[in-house]
Wavefront OBJ file of the C-alpha trace (Angstrom):
o trace
v -23.256 -2.800 11.958
v -21.338 -5.693 10.387
v -17.603 -5.978 10.838
v -14.993 -8.665 10.164
v -12.959 -9.714 13.187
v -10.761 -12.597 14.241
v -10.589 -14.220 17.659
v -7.358 -16.118 17.056
v -4.370 -16.191 14.723
v -4.626 -18.595 11.829
v -5.644 -19.056 8.230
v -8.312 -17.117 6.340
v -10.994 -19.151 8.087
v -10.450 -17.222 11.356
v -12.053 -14.139 9.785
v -15.711 -13.886 10.718
v -18.481 -11.362 10.206
v -20.059 -10.191 13.461
v -22.699 -7.681 14.493
v -21.291 -4.911 16.669
v -22.151 -1.431 17.870
v -21.656 1.441 15.465
v -18.914 3.695 16.921
v -19.367 7.397 17.630
v -16.840 9.983 16.411
v -14.959 12.008 19.007
v -13.460 15.482 18.594
v -11.631 15.717 15.265
v -12.970 12.367 14.076
v -15.462 11.295 11.441
v -17.618 8.212 11.083
v -17.225 6.877 7.552
v -19.864 4.707 5.911
v -17.499 2.380 4.096
v -18.243 1.512 0.482
v -15.076 -0.496 -0.158
v -11.991 -1.704 1.704
v -8.815 -3.085 0.135
v -6.929 -6.165 1.299
v -3.146 -5.849 1.624
v -0.354 -8.363 2.284
v 0.096 -6.648 5.657
v -3.470 -7.667 6.552
v -2.649 -11.287 5.751
v 0.540 -11.207 7.821
v -1.255 -9.651 10.796
v -4.114 -12.169 10.571
v -1.752 -15.150 10.546
v 0.401 -13.863 13.402
v 3.488 -13.590 11.183
v 3.443 -9.811 11.778
v 2.001 -9.388 15.309
v 1.355 -5.695 14.869
v -1.862 -5.560 16.890
v -0.949 -7.877 19.744
v -3.211 -10.792 20.580
v -6.691 -11.194 19.048
v -9.542 -10.434 19.097
v -9.241 -7.577 16.643
v -10.278 -6.543 13.170
v -7.752 -6.192 10.362
v -7.900 -3.870 7.378
v -6.973 -0.214 6.902
v -7.708 0.920 3.339
v -11.159 2.468 3.081
v -13.217 4.615 0.747
v -16.640 5.882 1.695
v -18.903 8.724 2.726
v -18.809 10.735 5.954
v -21.874 9.763 8.008
v -21.137 11.796 11.147
v -18.537 14.452 11.944
v -17.178 15.191 15.407
v -16.468 18.680 16.663
v -13.505 20.184 14.794
v -13.449 17.548 12.041
v -12.160 18.748 8.684
v -14.910 16.988 6.689
v -18.690 17.364 6.674
v -21.481 14.829 6.412
v -21.766 13.657 2.818
v -18.118 14.184 1.857
v -16.535 11.302 -0.074
v -13.207 10.392 1.532
v -10.479 7.778 1.399
v -7.460 6.826 3.481
v -5.766 4.305 5.771
v -6.663 5.592 9.242
v -4.887 4.712 12.485
v -2.169 2.491 10.977
v -0.341 0.788 12.665
v -3.102 0.621 15.266
v -6.299 -1.320 14.559
v -8.819 0.439 12.336
v -11.055 -2.603 11.630
v -11.336 -1.490 8.036
v -13.435 -4.458 6.925
v -16.649 -3.029 8.306
v -19.757 -1.087 7.357
v -18.599 1.902 9.415
v -15.121 3.042 10.469
v -14.015 5.815 12.822
v -11.084 7.889 11.549
v -9.207 11.021 12.576
v -10.323 13.429 9.880
v -6.765 14.658 9.278
v -5.710 11.153 8.269
v -8.141 11.151 5.337
v -8.446 13.060 2.072
v -11.188 13.651 -0.461
v -11.662 10.675 -2.732
v -10.238 11.186 -6.230
v -13.170 12.482 -8.261
v -12.357 10.242 -11.219
v -12.504 6.993 -9.216
v -15.358 4.928 -7.865
v -15.075 3.734 -4.269
v -13.703 0.315 -5.227
v -10.713 1.789 -7.037
v -10.234 4.565 -4.479
v -10.022 1.969 -1.691
v -7.226 0.259 -3.624
v -4.996 3.318 -3.325
v -4.046 4.372 0.228
v -1.703 1.842 1.859
v 0.023 0.625 -1.296
v 0.277 3.994 -3.041
v 1.367 5.812 0.125
v 4.064 3.186 0.667
v 5.386 3.881 -2.836
v 4.973 7.645 -2.412
v 6.713 7.811 0.959
v 9.522 5.606 -0.367
v 10.189 7.222 -3.734
v 9.175 10.834 -3.117
v 9.690 11.431 0.593
v 12.658 9.130 1.270
v 14.476 9.112 -2.082
v 13.254 12.402 -3.608
v 13.469 10.902 -7.090
v 13.746 13.359 -9.931
v 13.735 13.502 -13.700
v 16.329 11.227 -15.237
v 16.903 9.045 -12.176
v 17.186 5.328 -12.869
v 14.784 3.515 -10.545
v 14.607 -0.262 -10.069
v 11.318 -1.620 -8.697
v 10.714 -5.147 -7.447
v 7.319 -6.868 -7.682
v 6.326 -4.194 -10.145
v 2.929 -5.736 -10.941
v 1.827 -5.981 -7.312
v 0.052 -3.531 -5.037
v 2.961 -1.293 -4.065
v 4.894 -2.008 -7.236
v 2.267 -0.976 -9.769
v 1.881 2.369 -7.999
v 5.661 2.776 -7.674
v 6.154 2.387 -11.432
v 3.586 5.086 -12.141
v 4.807 7.485 -9.450
v 8.382 7.166 -10.699
v 7.286 7.829 -14.278
v 5.197 10.810 -13.185
v 8.398 12.310 -11.768
v 10.352 11.697 -14.961
v 12.399 8.684 -13.889
v 13.681 5.861 -16.072
v 11.949 2.795 -14.623
v 13.355 -0.732 -14.617
v 10.676 -3.131 -13.420
v 11.019 -6.688 -12.122
v 8.018 -8.962 -12.751
v 7.082 -12.372 -14.087
v 6.801 -12.732 -17.856
v 2.995 -12.963 -17.721
v 2.888 -9.471 -16.200
v 5.285 -7.744 -18.602
v 2.652 -6.212 -20.863
v 0.784 -4.927 -17.806
v 3.918 -3.342 -16.335
v 4.925 -1.787 -19.654
v 1.431 -0.348 -19.868
v 2.077 1.376 -16.561
v 5.096 3.096 -18.099
v 8.072 0.847 -17.304
v 10.992 1.495 -19.652
v 12.626 -1.896 -19.091
v 11.163 -5.113 -17.678
v 13.121 -8.043 -16.208
v 11.711 -11.544 -15.710
v 12.869 -12.579 -12.244
v 12.387 -16.261 -13.127
v 14.929 -16.248 -15.956
v 17.236 -13.346 -15.138
v 19.300 -12.530 -12.055
v 18.658 -8.817 -11.752
v 21.704 -8.376 -9.514
v 23.816 -9.330 -12.532
v 21.710 -7.635 -15.218
v 21.287 -4.230 -13.549
v 23.956 -1.858 -12.267
v 24.259 1.741 -11.114
v 20.621 2.602 -10.443
v 19.965 5.748 -8.446
v 17.156 4.176 -6.415
v 16.214 0.575 -5.719
v 12.827 -0.168 -4.138
v 13.339 -3.535 -2.433
v 10.153 -5.338 -1.440
v 11.578 -8.842 -0.901
v 14.125 -8.308 1.905
v 17.175 -8.847 -0.329
v 19.096 -5.791 0.829
v 22.537 -7.407 1.153
v 22.206 -9.464 -2.014
v 21.075 -6.572 -4.166
v 23.252 -3.760 -2.826
v 25.506 -3.976 -5.890
v 22.769 -2.756 -8.229
v 22.796 0.682 -6.557
v 25.406 3.215 -7.620
v 27.673 4.781 -4.983
v 25.651 7.574 -3.412
v 22.375 5.974 -4.504
v 19.501 4.887 -2.280
v 18.401 1.407 -1.232
v 14.824 1.520 0.066
v 13.391 -1.423 1.966
v 9.734 -1.753 2.894
v 10.280 -5.033 4.766
v 13.597 -4.469 6.521
v 12.768 -0.947 7.661
v 13.933 -1.599 11.215
v 17.155 -3.448 10.386
v 19.895 -1.208 11.796
v 22.672 -3.651 10.928
v 21.603 -3.645 7.288
v 21.452 0.140 7.335
v 25.005 0.281 8.677
v 26.260 -2.110 5.988
v 24.569 -0.083 3.258
v 26.023 3.165 4.574
v 29.478 1.560 4.901
v 29.259 0.593 1.222
v 28.750 4.234 0.275
v 25.021 4.049 -0.364
v 22.099 5.495 1.564
v 19.561 3.260 3.292
v 15.917 4.206 3.778
v 13.590 1.909 5.672
v 9.943 2.758 5.052
v 6.954 1.722 7.159
v 3.924 3.474 5.748
v 2.015 5.943 7.919
v -1.227 7.901 7.525
v -0.532 10.883 5.298
v -3.335 13.188 4.164
v -0.908 15.382 2.220
v 0.321 12.337 0.304
v -3.252 11.229 -0.346
v -4.088 14.649 -1.790
v -1.013 14.569 -4.035
v -1.921 11.076 -5.234
v -5.506 12.170 -5.899
v -4.234 15.014 -8.080
v -2.107 12.611 -10.129
v -4.990 10.163 -10.418
v -7.465 12.800 -11.546
v -4.870 14.078 -14.029
v -4.683 10.587 -15.546
v -1.070 9.976 -14.538
v -1.766 7.174 -12.047
v -4.431 4.496 -12.208
v -5.103 1.819 -9.595
v -5.664 -1.690 -10.920
v -8.130 -3.982 -9.128
v -7.814 -7.639 -10.063
v -10.897 -8.863 -8.235
v -13.545 -7.833 -5.715
v -15.277 -9.839 -2.990
v -18.217 -9.037 -0.720
v -17.438 -8.356 2.930
v -18.642 -11.823 3.935
v -15.955 -13.381 1.715
v -12.981 -11.643 3.311
v -11.413 -15.056 3.863
v -11.438 -15.777 0.119
v -9.829 -12.399 -0.525
v -7.108 -13.249 2.000
v -6.493 -16.592 0.304
v -5.888 -14.836 -3.001
v -3.662 -12.108 -1.557
v -1.746 -14.760 0.361
v -0.599 -16.408 -2.869
v 1.682 -13.439 -3.491
v 0.709 -13.317 -7.150
v -1.997 -10.667 -7.274
v -1.854 -8.157 -10.091
v -2.617 -4.791 -8.521
v -5.105 -5.005 -5.654
v -7.969 -7.046 -4.197
v -10.927 -5.092 -2.775
v -13.881 -5.909 -0.527
v -17.199 -4.262 -1.365
v -19.353 -3.233 1.565
l 1 2 3 4 5 6 7 8 9 10 11 12 13 14 15 16 17 18 19 20 21 22 23 24 25 26 27 28 29 30 31 32 33 34 35 36 37 38 39 40 41 42 43 44 45 46 47 48 49 50 51 52 53 54 55 56 57 58 59 60 61 62 63 64 65 66 67 68 69 70 71 72 73 74 75 76 77 78 79 80 81 82 83 84 85 86 87 88 89 90 91 92 93 94 95 96 97 98 99 100 101 102 103 104 105 106 107 108 109 110 111 112 113 114 115 116 117 118 119 120 121 122 123 124 125 126 127 128 129 130 131 132 133 134 135 136 137 138 139 140 141 142 143 144 145 146 147 148 149 150 151 152 153 154 155 156 157 158 159 160 161 162 163 164 165 166 167 168 169 170 171 172 173 174 175 176 177 178 179 180 181 182 183 184 185 186 187 188 189 190 191 192 193 194 195 196 197 198 199 200 201 202 203 204 205 206 207 208 209 210 211 212 213 214 215 216 217 218 219 220 221 222 223 224 225 226 227 228 229 230 231 232 233 234 235 236 237 238 239 240 241 242 243 244 245 246 247 248 249 250 251 252 253 254 255 256 257 258 259 260 261 262 263 264 265 266 267 268 269 270 271 272 273 274 275 276 277 278 279 280 281 282 283 284 285 286 287 288 289 290 291 292 293 294 295 296 297 298 299 300 301 302 303 304 305 306 307
């Protein structure tokens, strides 16, 4: 089978397509014939060495997959032919940019029926990050005021829709060129980060989803008793202590495989309440080009590799 690996840290050029043995599923695992795999900022950071999650190369990056079960190990919860999606093994290597991927069956869910594989692959890591932050960590409810950074990006565009699906009032931060897109997702208010200091313009939100590591600077936007969620500073205990000392609650979120969350997201997607947006697709052999685009930090929605 073909798979994308890297033998050293570096720029997008270190990603190369190689021929390797097709893996065999063990007990409780399935072999997925991958149809599409999404590229996330985490992939870019791991590839470059900025986020040395997988240790030293060689390894394959990529986690988000959508495809069809090719083989099922003893005790697996899916059968051959089932269409599935997920982000298996994170934070361990899954080598998601490949023609076949091994996954624990309980880390996957059935693909949303209303989506093709390209759009289904765009969901898991980004949408689960938003889901685990807003639903699991903050338990947002109807009427909550929720502030979301990078609202047009991968995590952000799902966060806006998840918050709206739960009845929240959403204040979104995005560049002016993305405002119509973000409003179309359901944002009630949109702030241009280039012209407006949101820490001055926004006060007393119930939940702030911080995706730019500005916890200390932005603490004042959260009401006393509210929640500051960070998806970059999730392990910062000193920040957590400062937030708690200021009378707010801190929640650091590092996404994890979550079949229950995937099933809940699939229900919302098939009900028309959430839609993934894919800005561009690339073939597997052009994974480096996909990384270049994601690395700019200005992607609207997601970038997906077709396999």
